[in-house]
C-alpha positions as a printed NumPy array, in Angstrom:
array([[   0.   ,    0.   ,    0.   ],
       [   2.881,    2.343,    0.889],
       [   4.567,    1.56 ,   -2.413],
       [   1.313,    2.236,   -4.259],
       [   0.823,    5.593,   -2.569],
       [   4.462,    6.608,   -3.083],
       [   4.027,    6.086,   -6.838],
       [   0.531,    7.6  ,   -6.941],
       [   1.433,   10.196,   -9.552],
       [   4.103,    8.028,  -11.35 ],
       [   3.248,    7.387,  -15.026],
       [   6.176,    5.026,  -15.784],
       [   5.117,    1.918,  -17.681],
       [   1.806,    3.417,  -18.864],
       [   1.499,    4.98 ,  -22.333],
       [  -0.848,    7.942,  -22.919],
       [  -4.306,    6.921,  -24.111],
       [  -3.628,    8.302,  -27.603],
       [  -1.058,    5.553,  -27.945],
       [  -3.287,    2.737,  -26.68 ],
       [  -4.419,    0.849,  -29.763],
       [  -4.293,    1.815,  -33.384],
       [  -8.037,    2.575,  -33.671],
       [  -7.918,    6.024,  -31.924],
       [  -8.734,    8.739,  -34.347],
       [  -8.725,   12.475,  -33.599],
       [ -12.505,   12.615,  -33.692],
       [ -12.877,    9.557,  -31.504],
       [ -10.34 ,   10.838,  -28.957],
       [ -11.608,   14.377,  -28.762],
       [ -15.142,   13.084,  -28.357],
       [ -14.04 ,   11.405,  -25.126],
       [ -11.941,   14.358,  -24.002],
       [ -14.66 ,   16.993,  -24.515],
       [ -17.433,   14.807,  -23.103],
       [ -15.447,   14.025,  -19.941],
       [ -14.526,   17.704,  -19.569],
       [ -18.188,   18.786,  -19.942],
       [ -19.276,   16.148,  -17.427],
       [ -16.623,   17.397,  -14.98 ],
       [ -17.774,   21.012,  -15.325],
       [ -21.377,   20.002,  -14.672],
       [ -20.386,   17.786,  -11.736],
       [ -18.236,   20.604,  -10.368],
       [ -21.094,   23.167,  -10.64 ],
       [ -23.728,   20.998,   -8.98 ],
       [ -21.871,   20.698,   -5.607],
       [ -21.249,   24.448,   -5.583],
       [ -24.968,   25.133,   -6.091],
       [ -25.965,   22.558,   -3.459],
       [ -23.471,   23.984,   -0.972],
       [ -24.717,   27.532,   -1.612],
       [ -28.339,   26.408,   -1.123],
       [ -27.568,   24.675,    2.189],
       [ -25.571,   27.699,    3.341],
       [ -28.409,   30.112,    2.613],
       [ -31.228,   27.902,    3.88 ],
       [ -30.245,   26.996,    7.41 ],
       [ -33.655,   25.41 ,    7.953],
       [ -33.447,   22.983,    5.019],
       [ -34.061,   19.395,    6.204],
       [ -31.392,   16.688,    5.744],
       [ -28.549,   19.175,    5.317],
       [ -25.771,   16.559,    5.763],
       [ -27.275,   14.464,    2.945],
       [ -26.973,   17.469,    0.629],
       [ -23.303,   17.855,    1.542],
       [ -22.665,   14.122,    1.056],
       [ -24.314,   14.349,   -2.374],
       [ -22.044,   17.293,   -3.163],
       [ -18.941,   15.232,   -2.276],
       [ -20.182,   12.228,   -4.268],
       [ -20.958,   14.303,   -7.37 ],
       [ -17.689,   16.25 ,   -7.185],
       [ -15.641,   13.03 ,   -6.924],
       [ -17.527,   11.601,   -9.904],
       [ -16.714,   14.718,  -11.901],
       [ -13.065,   14.491,  -10.879],
       [ -12.796,   10.954,  -12.351],
       [ -14.035,   12.276,  -15.697],
       [ -11.534,   15.137,  -15.598],
       [  -8.67 ,   12.69 ,  -14.955],
       [  -9.914,   10.418,  -17.783],
       [  -9.685,   13.406,  -20.136],
       [  -6.073,   14.166,  -19.071],
       [  -4.93 ,   10.547,  -19.421],
       [  -4.886,   11.055,  -23.201],
       [  -1.643,   13.   ,  -22.523],
       [  -0.655,   12.17 ,  -18.923],
       [  -1.164,    8.49 ,  -18.075],
       [  -1.511,    8.664,  -14.253],
       [  -3.627,    5.577,  -13.972],
       [  -2.654,    5.004,  -10.327],
       [  -4.082,    8.42 ,   -9.309],
       [  -7.162,    7.763,  -11.482],
       [  -7.807,    4.526,   -9.631],
       [  -7.33 ,    6.208,   -6.271],
       [  -9.918,    8.896,   -7.167],
       [ -12.335,    6.2  ,   -8.318],
       [ -11.841,    4.492,   -4.937],
       [ -12.756,    7.739,   -3.167],
       [ -15.764,    8.098,   -5.504],
       [ -16.873,    4.558,   -4.679],
       [ -16.58 ,    5.288,   -0.945],
       [ -18.548,    8.528,   -1.284],
       [ -21.168,    6.722,   -3.382],
       [ -21.759,    3.963,   -0.853],
       [ -21.676,    6.44 ,    2.044],
       [ -24.441,    8.299,    0.254],
       [ -26.382,    5.069,   -0.228],
       [ -26.09 ,    4.144,    3.454],
       [ -27.123,    7.675,    4.481],
       [ -30.148,    7.592,    2.165],
       [ -31.561,    4.313,    3.554],
       [ -32.756,    5.806,    6.907],
       [ -33.459,    9.174,    5.318],
       [ -35.954,    7.958,    2.716],
       [ -38.757,    7.119,    5.232],
       [ -38.268,   10.472,    6.913],
       [ -38.338,   12.219,    3.552],
       [ -41.487,   10.325,    2.557],
       [ -43.171,   11.562,    5.726],
       [ -42.563,   15.172,    4.713],
       [ -45.485,   17.116,    3.328],
       [ -45.401,   17.471,   -0.406],
       [ -45.134,   20.839,   -2.081],
       [ -48.716,   20.532,   -3.277],
       [ -49.872,   19.739,    0.241],
       [ -47.864,   22.659,    1.596],
       [ -49.377,   24.96 ,   -1.007],
       [ -52.851,   23.671,   -0.214],
       [ -52.245,   24.227,    3.498],
       [ -50.938,   27.714,    2.84 ],
       [ -53.963,   28.526,    0.697],
       [ -56.265,   27.245,    3.428],
       [ -54.412,   29.339,    6.002],
       [ -54.677,   32.415,    3.774],
       [ -58.41 ,   31.853,    3.318],
       [ -58.851,   31.397,    7.083],
       [ -56.753,   34.472,    7.827],
       [ -58.837,   36.532,    5.403],
       [ -62.001,   35.194,    7.029],
       [ -60.704,   36.128,   10.491],
       [ -59.667,   39.577,    9.259],
       [ -63.106,   40.097,    7.713],
       [ -64.729,   38.935,   10.96 ],
       [ -62.547,   41.32 ,   12.961],
       [ -63.512,   44.167,   10.632],
       [ -67.183,   43.256,   11.009],
       [ -66.867,   43.062,   14.797],
       [ -65.069,   46.401,   14.893],
       [ -67.797,   47.988,   12.779],
       [ -70.512,   46.495,   15.002],
       [ -68.661,   47.66 ,   18.126],
       [ -68.334,   51.13 ,   16.625],
       [ -72.073,   51.213,   15.903],
       [ -72.743,   50.305,   19.537],
       [ -70.29 ,   52.938,   20.771],
       [ -71.816,   55.556,   18.476],
       [ -75.271,   54.825,   19.9  ],
       [ -74.065,   55.764,   23.402],
       [ -74.9  ,   59.414,   24.148],
       [ -71.969,   59.739,   26.552],
       [ -68.459,   60.4  ,   25.289],
       [ -66.371,   57.2  ,   25.144],
       [ -62.57 ,   57.27 ,   24.905],
       [ -60.049,   54.398,   24.751],
       [ -56.585,   55.577,   25.871],
       [ -53.185,   53.945,   26.404],
       [ -50.468,   54.504,   28.988],
       [ -48.904,   57.226,   26.813],
       [ -52.064,   59.355,   26.955],
       [ -52.787,   58.533,   23.329],
       [ -56.419,   58.315,   22.227],
       [ -56.91 ,   54.923,   20.566],
       [ -60.614,   55.   ,   19.803],
       [ -63.627,   57.264,   20.318],
       [ -67.331,   57.285,   19.58 ],
       [ -69.5  ,   59.758,   17.655],
       [ -70.3  ,   61.773,   20.785],
       [ -66.589,   62.603,   21.19 ],
       [ -66.244,   63.555,   17.531],
       [ -69.323,   65.805,   17.74 ],
       [ -68.1  ,   67.426,   20.964],
       [ -64.759,   68.372,   19.391],
       [ -66.194,   69.131,   15.922],
       [ -63.768,   66.691,   14.303],
       [ -64.174,   63.385,   12.45 ],
       [ -63.139,   60.307,   14.456],
       [ -60.178,   59.68 ,   12.148],
       [ -58.635,   63.027,   13.144],
       [ -58.912,   62.204,   16.865],
       [ -57.889,   58.552,   17.033],
       [ -54.137,   58.024,   17.324],
       [ -53.424,   61.529,   18.618],
       [ -52.101,   62.639,   21.999],
       [ -54.876,   63.811,   24.327],
       [ -53.04 ,   67.115,   24.804],
       [ -53.835,   67.984,   21.205],
       [ -57.561,   67.4  ,   21.728],
       [ -58.16 ,   69.06 ,   25.111],
       [ -54.899,   70.88 ,   25.932],
       [ -56.168,   72.84 ,   28.95 ],
       [ -57.185,   69.758,   30.932],
       [ -54.856,   67.045,   29.546],
       [ -52.2  ,   67.126,   32.295],
       [ -54.743,   66.946,   35.125],
       [ -56.704,   64.148,   33.461],
       [ -53.529,   62.214,   32.535],
       [ -52.35 ,   62.228,   36.152],
       [ -55.711,   60.811,   37.174],
       [ -55.527,   58.177,   34.406],
       [ -52.029,   57.057,   35.396],
       [ -53.11 ,   56.511,   39.003],
       [ -55.976,   54.298,   37.851],
       [ -53.708,   52.299,   35.481],
       [ -51.108,   51.87 ,   38.229],
       [ -53.601,   50.557,   40.798],
       [ -55.924,   48.735,   38.39 ],
       [ -58.907,   50.034,   40.391],
       [ -61.812,   51.575,   38.419],
       [ -62.998,   55.041,   39.358],
       [ -66.715,   55.473,   38.889],
       [ -69.218,   58.291,   39.018],
       [ -66.989,   61.212,   39.959],
       [ -67.307,   64.744,   38.594],
       [ -64.608,   66.719,   36.773],
       [ -64.548,   69.987,   34.882],
       [ -63.438,   69.704,   31.245],
       [ -63.341,   73.1  ,   29.624],
       [ -66.525,   74.859,   30.658],
       [ -68.503,   71.637,   30.97 ],
       [ -69.269,   69.571,   34.045],
       [ -68.597,   65.903,   33.27 ],
       [ -69.509,   62.782,   35.196],
       [ -66.642,   60.322,   34.66 ],
       [ -66.319,   56.537,   34.733],
       [ -62.777,   55.222,   34.177],
       [ -62.041,   51.488,   33.876],
       [ -58.51 ,   50.016,   33.356],
       [ -58.242,   47.204,   30.773],
       [ -55.628,   44.42 ,   31.321],
       [ -53.627,   42.947,   28.443],
       [ -52.771,   39.248,   27.941],
       [ -50.122,   39.485,   30.666],
       [ -52.412,   41.141,   33.205],
       [ -50.77 ,   44.558,   32.814],
       [ -53.166,   47.508,   32.661],
       [ -52.099,   49.178,   29.425],
       [ -55.385,   50.7  ,   28.268],
       [ -58.19 ,   52.688,   29.805],
       [ -61.812,   53.179,   28.828],
       [ -63.294,   56.531,   29.798],
       [ -67.037,   57.233,   29.724],
       [ -67.804,   60.929,   30.204],
       [ -71.357,   62.256,   30.498],
       [ -72.058,   65.966,   30.17 ],
       [ -74.145,   66.847,   33.222],
       [ -73.772,   70.62 ,   32.923],
       [ -77.469,   71.221,   32.242],
       [ -78.49 ,   68.659,   34.843],
       [ -76.265,   70.338,   37.431],
       [ -77.648,   73.745,   36.527],
       [ -81.195,   72.397,   36.786],
       [ -80.316,   70.737,   40.085],
       [ -78.918,   73.997,   41.421],
       [ -82.036,   75.842,   40.275],
       [ -84.266,   73.241,   41.899],
       [ -82.178,   73.414,   45.059],
       [ -82.437,   77.215,   45.048],
       [ -86.201,   77.066,   44.546],
       [ -86.451,   74.31 ,   47.158],
       [ -84.483,   76.367,   49.675],
       [ -86.345,   79.591,   48.877],
       [ -89.763,   78.071,   49.556],
       [ -91.426,   79.472,   52.708],
       [ -92.96 ,   76.039,   53.268],
       [ -90.765,   73.507,   55.034],
       [ -89.842,   70.565,   52.799],
       [ -88.026,   67.272,   53.335],
       [ -87.344,   64.44 ,   50.89 ],
       [ -87.446,   60.96 ,   52.451],
       [ -86.095,   57.774,   50.828],
       [ -87.72 ,   54.303,   51.093],
       [ -85.483,   53.559,   54.092],
       [ -87.169,   56.408,   56.014],
       [ -84.039,   58.553,   55.883],
       [ -84.119,   62.292,   55.191],
       [ -81.935,   62.876,   52.106],
       [ -82.794,   66.499,   51.374],
       [ -84.219,   69.462,   53.313],
       [ -84.745,   73.182,   52.799],
       [ -83.934,   76.17 ,   54.973],
       [ -87.503,   76.622,   56.195],
       [ -87.805,   73.131,   57.639],
       [ -84.322,   73.26 ,   59.175],
       [ -85.182,   76.54 ,   60.853],
       [ -88.507,   75.079,   61.963],
       [ -86.919,   72.075,   63.709],
       [ -83.627,   73.66 ,   64.761],
       [ -81.119,   71.583,   62.718],
       [ -78.35 ,   72.563,   60.306],
       [ -78.189,   71.063,   56.819],
       [ -75.616,   68.361,   57.597],
       [ -77.491,   67.206,   60.697],
       [ -80.91 ,   67.069,   59.091],
       [ -79.849,   65.399,   55.848],
       [ -78.524,   62.476,   57.906],
       [ -81.547,   62.244,   60.169],
       [ -83.95 ,   59.335,   60.477],
       [ -87.518,   60.455,   59.843],
       [ -88.847,   59.194,   63.181],
       [ -86.56 ,   61.681,   65.   ],
       [ -89.149,   64.331,   64.091],
       [ -92.033,   62.232,   65.443],
       [ -93.342,   62.485,   69.064],
       [ -92.428,   59.623,   71.409],
       [ -95.995,   58.33 ,   71.641],
       [ -96.22 ,   57.946,   67.834],
       [ -92.678,   56.683,   67.16 ],
       [ -93.232,   52.917,   67.816],
       [ -95.888,   52.646,   65.107],
       [ -94.655,   55.361,   62.771],
       [ -92.525,   53.052,   60.609],
       [ -95.504,   50.777,   59.985],
       [ -97.643,   53.764,   58.971],
       [ -94.917,   54.949,   56.599],
       [ -94.591,   51.536,   54.943],
       [ -98.389,   51.307,   54.575],
       [ -98.293,   54.606,   52.729],
       [ -95.423,   53.397,   50.471],
       [ -97.496,   50.431,   49.288],
       [-100.006,   52.785,   47.611],
       [ -98.315,   56.197,   47.575],
       [-100.559,   59.101,   46.544],
       [-100.473,   62.853,   47.004],
       [-102.519,   63.629,   50.104],
       [-102.467,   65.508,   53.418],
       [-101.595,   63.724,   56.647],
       [-103.82 ,   63.701,   59.733],
       [-106.853,   65.221,   58.033],
       [-109.223,   66.663,   60.653],
       [-106.697,   66.684,   63.482],
       [-103.507,   68.418,   64.516],
       [-100.122,   66.702,   64.108],
       [ -97.016,   67.364,   66.172],
       [ -93.328,   67.5  ,   65.319],
       [ -90.345,   67.24 ,   67.644],
       [ -87.64 ,   69.904,   67.41 ],
       [ -83.943,   69.371,   68.09 ],
       [ -84.436,   70.615,   71.674],
       [ -87.191,   67.97 ,   72.211],
       [ -89.973,   70.588,   72.286],
       [ -93.017,   69.898,   70.129],
       [ -94.738,   72.124,   67.603],
       [ -98.101,   71.699,   65.878],
       [ -97.656,   71.012,   62.162],
       [ -99.617,   70.379,   59.007],
       [ -98.112,   67.89 ,   56.551],
       [ -98.823,   67.066,   52.882],
       [ -97.235,   64.049,   51.196],
       [ -96.249,   63.721,   47.52 ],
       [ -94.598,   60.559,   46.098],
       [ -91.7  ,   61.155,   43.687],
       [ -90.232,   58.439,   41.474],
       [ -86.4  ,   58.425,   41.279],
       [ -83.685,   56.05 ,   40.06 ],
       [ -83.319,   54.841,   43.668],
       [ -87.023,   54.09 ,   44.039],
       [ -90.022,   56.059,   45.246],
       [ -89.174,   58.948,   47.557],
       [ -91.673,   61.016,   49.534],
       [ -91.708,   64.804,   49.511],
       [ -93.247,   66.079,   52.732],
       [ -94.42 ,   69.706,   52.84 ],
       [ -94.544,   70.872,   56.474],
       [ -96.177,   74.022,   57.852],
       [ -95.632,   75.187,   61.44 ],
       [ -99.114,   75.894,   62.852],
       [ -97.917,   77.581,   66.027],
       [ -98.56 ,   81.124,   64.814],
       [-101.824,   80.163,   63.147],
       [-103.108,   78.535,   66.333],
       [-102.077,   81.603,   68.329],
       [-103.9  ,   83.844,   65.876],
       [-106.949,   81.607,   65.95 ],
       [-106.885,   81.726,   69.764],
       [-106.699,   85.514,   69.711],
       [-109.534,   85.643,   67.198],
       [-111.608,   83.334,   69.384],
       [-111.035,   85.603,   72.389],
       [-112.01 ,   88.702,   70.417],
       [-115.099,   86.934,   69.145],
       [-116.049,   86.004,   72.703],
       [-115.425,   89.618,   73.75 ],
       [-117.665,   90.948,   71.038],
       [-120.407,   88.538,   71.949],
       [-120.251,   89.623,   75.616],
       [-120.13 ,   93.294,   74.607],
       [-123.218,   92.746,   72.529],
       [-124.998,   91.175,   75.475],
       [-123.999,   94.03 ,   77.84 ],
       [-125.095,   96.683,   75.4  ],
       [-128.563,   95.21 ,   75.403],
       [-128.803,   95.671,   79.189],
       [-127.192,   99.123,   79.181],
       [-123.705,   98.178,   80.29 ],
       [-120.814,   99.944,   78.698],
       [-117.734,   98.839,   80.474],
       [-116.372,   95.325,   80.732],
       [-113.331,   93.907,   82.453],
       [-111.286,   91.774,   80.052],
       [-110.204,   88.556,   81.786],
       [-106.498,   87.738,   81.838],
       [-105.684,   91.368,   80.966],
       [-104.675,   94.286,   83.168],
       [-106.577,   96.951,   81.286],
       [-110.257,   98.036,   80.957],
       [-111.84 ,   98.555,   77.595],
       [-115.16 ,  100.093,   76.706],
       [-117.747,   98.284,   74.619],
       [-117.137,  100.804,   71.908],
       [-113.438,   99.985,   71.905],
       [-114.259,   96.299,   71.824],
       [-116.539,   96.871,   68.849],
       [-113.688,   98.588,   67.073],
       [-111.536,   95.525,   67.515]])
């Protein structure tokens, strides 16, 4: 073997192929030479292309098989190149050695292909891959169309809400709004969505952003509170929205313009307070929720005290045990009517003294259920006036009787002065 390898490139004892046999013609010889050279060039190009493909496509399956094929094909090409040169340089030993390498590479490729074939057969065909891709594209288009439809339906729902609805992110950017927002700012939705809130309401953006960041940081919604935005009074609901990782990265804001309602409420409160008749508003739980100045003055309470007062605190002790039952009986069939028709009622003041009162009840329906508006009149002065009138009437009757018998002077009981019948008549 050592002797063979030491003479691997030795051509002694071997004539060039042109000299082997008398039948070689130029055409016959060059046909072999050019064919072997062309085969070598093709076999040399194929491994280069395969190697470049494997290098560029790192994800190609069975990469080592491609490289083994490249070695096998290159060695085959090399045998053809050597066969072409033997016409001039008879290195048959080296030609045999290359053929041995080619044989080894060929069988190595065969042995590598045996376990690879089943794996290759299990791979999806190009047609199947294309069909799968087409199905995925169709499904993706269907999902996209469904998302568009859902977005349009959601937008229709949002646009039907009279309140202003904003979706915002952690960077104070407005992601989505409804028609009420667009109308309020006199802009189309497309010119609001995607912009920083400072560009839409610059005067209030910093204050509102600070509030938003606190809600996003805590993840706790903030409902039903009032804020000024511009010259409008807004009732705000702010709800943080978690992402797939549970982080609160978006915020939905629902803002209702309650400016007119607040103005109407203030007007009603002013009218309520300005009424000379005492008024209290009582909820179904028999709690006073609203009172005016007249009734507070009548019973001796301030606003904070009276608006936290249980109704039976104004009721005399002898009535209090059964008052709640009477109130609930009224609530079963509430109608506008006076209380205690034909008899005097009494109310208890803050100093525990009692006053005679007249009460009229009016049911009022609210979002929290039926409330009762009680109109209360203090009868103390009226009773005093009626008592004085009764005394004067009695005086006149007695004066009339005395005049018939010639008497002119009478002594008024419970008084320290004397009045003539003429003076009494003048009264």
